[in-house]
C-alpha positions in Angstrom: -8.7 23.8 -6.7 -9.3 22.0 -10.0 -8.7 18.3 -10.4 -9.9 15.6 -12.7 -11.3 12.2 -11.7 -8.1 10.6 -13.0 -5.9 12.8 -10.8 -8.0 12.0 -7.7 -8.0 8.3 -8.5 -4.2 8.3 -8.9 -3.7 10.6 -5.9 -1.8 13.2 -7.9 -1.0 15.4 -4.8 -0.1 12.4 -2.6 -3.0 13.2 -0.2 -2.9 11.3 3.1 -5.6 11.2 5.8 -4.8 9.9 9.3 -7.0 10.0 12.3 -5.7 12.0 15.2 -8.5 11.9 17.6 -12.3 11.8 17.9 -13.7 13.5 14.8 -10.3 15.0 13.8 -8.0 14.0 10.9 -4.6 15.2 9.8 -4.7 15.7 6.1 -1.4 16.2 4.1 -0.7 16.8 0.5 2.1 17.9 -1.8 1.9 21.5 -3.0 4.6 23.0 -5.2 7.0 20.3 -4.2 6.5 20.6 -0.4 4.4 18.5 2.0 1.9 20.7 3.8 -0.8 19.6 6.3 -3.6 20.7 8.5 -6.2 19.2 10.8 -9.8 18.9 9.7 -13.1 17.9 11.3 -14.8 17.6 7.9 -16.0 14.0 8.1 -18.1 14.3 5.0 -15.1 15.0 2.8 -13.1 12.3 4.5 -15.9 9.8 3.9 -16.2 10.9 0.3 -12.5 10.5 -0.3 -12.5 7.0 1.2 -15.6 5.9 -0.7 -15.8 3.2 -3.4 -14.7 4.6 -6.8 -18.0 3.7 -8.5 -20.2 5.2 -5.8 -21.9 8.2 -7.4 -23.9 11.1 -6.1 -25.8 13.9 -7.9 -22.6 16.0 -8.4 -20.4 13.3 -9.8 -17.8 11.0 -8.2 -17.6 11.1 -4.4 -13.9 10.5 -4.4 -13.3 13.6 -6.6 -15.4 15.8 -4.4 -13.7 14.6 -1.3 -10.2 14.9 -2.9 -10.8 18.5 -4.1 -12.3 19.5 -0.8 -9.5 18.1 1.4 -6.7 19.5 -0.9 -8.4 22.9 -0.9 -8.6 22.9 2.9 -4.9 22.2 3.2 -3.9 24.8 0.6 -6.2 27.5 2.1 -4.8 26.9 5.6 -1.3 27.6 4.3 -2.2 30.8 2.3 -2.8 32.8 5.5 
């Protein structure tokens, strides 16, 4: 999935992350006008998405990396 830093900062796909249990999160986003969701255990992506906007790592913005990873997980779970 491709996304820009601006799309991630503005939450273009209305990504929501809610804790469902120990080490599990329900992630939901809008895809082609529908709300789809899945459960993930990817704590690194969740932490990246919830990080400070100006916190950088070698690959670029952490928020963008987390946003793209979580949205991709949701979309891939529904393509099966």
